[in-house]
C-alpha positions as semicolon CSV with decimal commas, in nm:
position;residue;x (nm);y (nm);z (nm)
1;X;-1,403;1,801;-1,209
2;X;-1,636;2,101;-1,235
3;X;-1,893;1,978;-0,986
4;X;-2,112;2,287;-1,011
5;X;-2,143;2,241;-1,387
6;X;-2,229;1,873;-1,340
7;X;-2,498;1,946;-1,080
8;X;-2,646;2,220;-1,301
9;X;-2,637;2,019;-1,624
10;X;-2,769;1,696;-1,475
11;X;-3,049;1,877;-1,287
12;X;-3,156;2,063;-1,600
13;X;-3,153;1,741;-1,802
14;X;-3,369;1,573;-1,536
15;X;-3,618;1,860;-1,548
16;X;-3,639;1,862;-1,928
17;X;-3,687;1,484;-1,946
18;X;-3,954;1,477;-1,676
19;X;-4,141;1,771;-1,830
20;X;-4,194;1,558;-2,141
21;X;-4,276;1,238;-1,950
22;X;-4,618;1,121;-1,838
23;X;-4,663;1,269;-1,488
24;X;-4,779;0,934;-1,346
25;X;-4,507;0,730;-1,518
26;X;-4,342;0,498;-1,264
27;X;-3,973;0,541;-1,193
28;X;-3,840;0,184;-1,243
29;X;-3,538;0,238;-1,017
30;X;-3,751;0,397;-0,741
31;X;-4,086;0,223;-0,794
32;X;-4,264;0,410;-0,514
33;X;-4,220;0,731;-0,717
34;X;-4,374;0,860;-1,034
35;X;-4,223;1,129;-1,260
36;X;-4,354;1,417;-1,050
37;X;-4,237;1,252;-0,727
38;X;-3,887;1,233;-0,873
39;X;-3,896;1,600;-0,971
40;X;-4,013;1,693;-0,621
41;X;-3,742;1,477;-0,463
42;X;-3,459;1,659;-0,640
43;X;-3,629;1,990;-0,560
44;X;-3,649;1,923;-0,187
45;X;-3,296;1,779;-0,178
46;X;-3,150;2,090;-0,338
47;X;-3,360;2,319;-0,119
48;X;-3,254;2,134;0,197
49;X;-2,881;2,139;0,125
50;X;-2,889;2,500;0,013
51;X;-3,031;2,581;0,356
52;X;-2,776;2,367;0,539
53;X;-2,502;2,568;0,368
54;X;-2,669;2,910;0,392
55;X;-2,762;2,877;0,760
56;X;-2,425;2,734;0,867
57;X;-2,603;2,427;1,005
58;X;-2,392;2,224;1,247
59;X;-2,633;2,049;1,485
60;X;-2,945;1,838;1,491
61;X;-3,138;2,138;1,617
62;X;-3,024;2,336;1,313
63;X;-3,149;2,057;1,086
64;X;-3,481;2,043;1,269
65;X;-3,534;2,414;1,207
66;X;-3,458;2,369;0,838
67;X;-3,701;2,079;0,809
68;X;-3,974;2,289;0,972
69;X;-3,917;2,567;0,718
70;X;-3,940;2,339;0,412
71;X;-4,187;2,475;0,156
72;X;-4,489;2,260;0,075
73;X;-4,492;2,062;-0,246
74;X;-4,660;2,270;-0,517
75;X;-4,967;2,112;-0,670
76;X;-4,914;2,274;-1,011
77;X;-4,643;2,127;-1,231
78;X;-4,529;2,472;-1,345
79;X;-4,483;2,587;-0,986
80;X;-4,296;2,268;-0,898
81;X;-4,064;2,318;-1,195
82;X;-4,000;2,679;-1,094
83;X;-3,922;2,575;-0,735
84;X;-3,681;2,309;-0,863
85;X;-3,498;2,570;-1,069
86;X;-3,482;2,811;-0,774
87;X;-3,364;2,538;-0,536
88;X;-3,089;2,420;-0,769
89;X;-2,979;2,781;-0,818
90;X;-2,971;2,840;-0,442
91;X;-2,760;2,526;-0,387
92;X;-2,513;2,626;-0,657
93;X;-2,492;2,980;-0,520
94;X;-2,398;2,849;-0,175
95;X;-2,146;2,601;-0,314
96;X;-1,983;2,884;-0,513
97;X;-1,923;3,098;-0,205
98;X;-1,795;2,822;0,024
99;X;-1,478;2,612;0,037
100;X;-1,475;2,235;0,070
101;X;-1,309;2,255;0,412
102;X;-1,578;2,483;0,559
103;X;-1,767;2,298;0,835
104;X;-2,131;2,207;0,780
105;X;-2,362;1,932;0,899
106;X;-2,396;1,614;0,695
107;X;-2,557;1,276;0,759
108;X;-2,214;1,112;0,708
109;X;-2,053;1,146;1,050
110;X;-1,687;1,114;0,936
111;X;-1,714;1,419;0,706
112;X;-1,897;1,727;0,836
113;X;-1,787;1,965;0,561
114;X;-1,911;2,148;0,254
115;X;-1,694;1,914;0,049
116;X;-1,912;1,619;0,141
117;X;-2,223;1,801;0,021
118;X;-2,051;1,904;-0,302
119;X;-1,950;1,543;-0,378
120;X;-2,278;1,388;-0,271
121;X;-2,484;1,627;-0,481
122;X;-2,267;1,562;-0,786
123;X;-2,351;1,193;-0,780
124;X;-2,709;1,232;-0,659
125;X;-2,794;1,470;-0,945
126;X;-2,628;1,235;-1,193
127;X;-2,809;0,924;-1,074
128;X;-3,145;1,096;-1,052
129;X;-3,097;1,217;-1,408
130;X;-3,055;0,850;-1,496
131;X;-3,376;0,778;-1,305
132;X;-3,555;1,044;-1,509
133;X;-3,439;0,898;-1,840
134;X;-3,546;0,549;-1,735
135;X;-3,883;0,684;-1,619
136;X;-3,935;0,845;-1,960
137;X;-3,831;0,528;-2,142
138;X;-3,517;0,687;-2,284
139;X;-3,170;0,544;-2,324
140;X;-2,933;0,646;-2,047
141;X;-2,709;0,924;-2,175
142;X;-2,337;0,929;-2,110
143;X;-2,178;0,986;-1,772
144;X;-1,832;1,144;-1,794
145;X;-1,562;0,887;-1,701
146;X;-1,431;1,093;-1,407
147;X;-1,785;1,133;-1,272
148;X;-1,856;0,761;-1,308
149;X;-1,530;0,672;-1,134
150;X;-1,611;0,916;-0,855
151;X;-1,955;0,760;-0,819
152;X;-1,793;0,420;-0,765
153;X;-1,560;0,574;-0,506
154;X;-1,858;0,728;-0,329
155;X;-2,053;0,402;-0,332
156;X;-1,761;0,212;-0,177
157;X;-1,645;0,471;0,074
158;X;-1,977;0,621;0,182
159;X;-2,298;0,466;0,055
160;X;-2,203;0,105;0,133
161;X;-2,002;0,189;0,444
162;X;-2,272;0,345;0,660
163;X;-2,310;0,122;0,972
164;X;-2,577;0,129;1,239
165;X;-2,450;0,295;1,557
166;X;-2,324;0,104;1,745
167;X;-2,256;-0,203;1,534
168;X;-2,019;-0,493;1,485
169;X;-1,871;-0,553;1,140
170;X;-1,815;-0,905;1,007
171;X;-1,620;-0,943;0,678
172;X;-1,722;-1,204;0,422
173;X;-1,505;-1,166;0,111
174;X;-1,269;-0,941;-0,083
175;X;-1,379;-0,835;-0,430
176;X;-1,221;-0,625;-0,703
177;X;-1,391;-0,387;-0,944
178;X;-1,210;-0,330;-1,272
179;X;-1,294;-0,046;-1,510
180;X;-1,237;-0,199;-1,852
181;X;-1,198;0,139;-2,022
182;X;-0,986;0,313;-1,756
183;X;-0,678;0,231;-1,554
184;X;-0,889;0,209;-1,237
185;X;-0,943;-0,072;-0,988
186;X;-1,121;-0,085;-0,654
187;X;-1,043;-0,346;-0,386
188;X;-1,346;-0,384;-0,161
189;X;-1,424;-0,597;0,142
190;X;-1,790;-0,702;0,165
191;X;-1,959;-0,823;0,479
192;X;-2,232;-0,719;0,720
193;X;-2,296;-0,496;1,019
194;X;-2,476;-0,645;1,318
195;X;-2,666;-0,400;1,537
196;X;-2,719;-0,459;1,912
197;X;-3,075;-0,569;1,828
198;X;-2,929;-0,857;1,628
199;X;-3,032;-0,712;1,292
200;X;-2,783;-0,771;1,012
201;X;-2,733;-0,535;0,719
202;X;-2,498;-0,604;0,427
203;X;-2,223;-0,343;0,404
204;X;-1,881;-0,295;0,246
205;X;-1,559;-0,107;0,318
206;X;-1,253;-0,019;0,117
207;X;-0,993;-0,298;0,143
208;X;-0,624;-0,219;0,175
209;X;-0,505;-0,574;0,109
210;X;-0,626;-0,922;0,028
211;X;-0,664;-1,153;-0,268
212;X;-0,994;-1,092;-0,449
213;X;-1,233;-1,385;-0,451
214;X;-1,463;-1,214;-0,702
215;X;-1,387;-0,974;-0,989
216;X;-1,643;-0,737;-1,141
217;X;-1,540;-0,599;-1,480
218;X;-1,719;-0,340;-1,694
219;X;-1,676;0,001;-1,854
220;X;-1,667;0,257;-1,575
221;X;-2,015;0,394;-1,654
222;X;-2,163;0,047;-1,621
223;X;-1,976;-0,006;-1,294
224;X;-2,123;0,317;-1,157
225;X;-2,478;0,235;-1,270
226;X;-2,451;-0,116;-1,129
227;X;-2,311;0,005;-0,795
228;X;-2,592;0,261;-0,764
229;X;-2,858;0,000;-0,864
230;X;-2,936;0,180;-1,191
231;X;-2,865;-0,110;-1,425
232;X;-2,528;-0,140;-1,593
233;X;-2,391;-0,447;-1,766
234;X;-2,106;-0,609;-1,568
235;X;-1,914;-0,937;-1,580
236;X;-1,885;-1,110;-1,242
237;X;-1,644;-1,401;-1,199
238;X;-1,518;-1,585;-0,891
239;X;-1,629;-1,791;-0,596
240;X;-2,003;-1,836;-0,560
241;X;-2,022;-1,761;-0,186
242;X;-1,823;-1,440;-0,226
243;X;-2,038;-1,339;-0,524
244;X;-2,350;-1,396;-0,314
245;X;-2,213;-1,169;-0,038
246;X;-2,136;-0,900;-0,295
247;X;-2,481;-0,921;-0,452
248;X;-2,638;-0,880;-0,107
249;X;-2,450;-0,552;-0,065
250;X;-2,557;-0,421;-0,406
251;X;-2,915;-0,543;-0,373
252;X;-2,943;-0,367;-0,037
253;X;-2,923;-0,046;-0,237
254;X;-2,837;0,302;-0,118
255;X;-2,931;0,428;0,230
């Protein structure tokens, strides 16, 4: 997978779509944002991670310094668009010079490497491009099968598996995702994390064994969109209590 090409292409598509959209159009998948908010979000994300990589950030203090240096949001659309282009270019430049194994800070404690950033930004750019198309009232354009499958991997292994710290995990059910157009299956255990405060949050982890109580079947693009709460048409069959536990995980969205 050429992740740099995906990040570049998806970011450019987002920018083109949003440039033609009504600036105040609501993003249906992120209803607190309008079209310009979405453009700014991708801009600041790419700026931030370019700085994490460029400054060899490893600690919370490093991240604090980066946050303090963040440029203000431009008021003019043309300036915002130019900053987005520069920020995406800076991120891609840093990714090109670094190896996946090089250490860098990330919010995902188990993986403090450049590789995490490269993967995360592949799927974030893709899903925000989807957001842009939905905001503009356009049909969602194709996601390459290997990117969609990777997005499902990332949802299961990272985005749904982020517990409070410390926390106690309680499993509820085993489910299986089946890509109808690929030879790919994902066995997933859904449940919840309980924090010391008593607050429960639905979460999921990759399962190594177990008989699935629910099966979710769809083309891999639909599986990815559904997992990332961007729509997607899926077929869900199985036990009602297990299905309810799964839907709680998906409805909880991405952290």
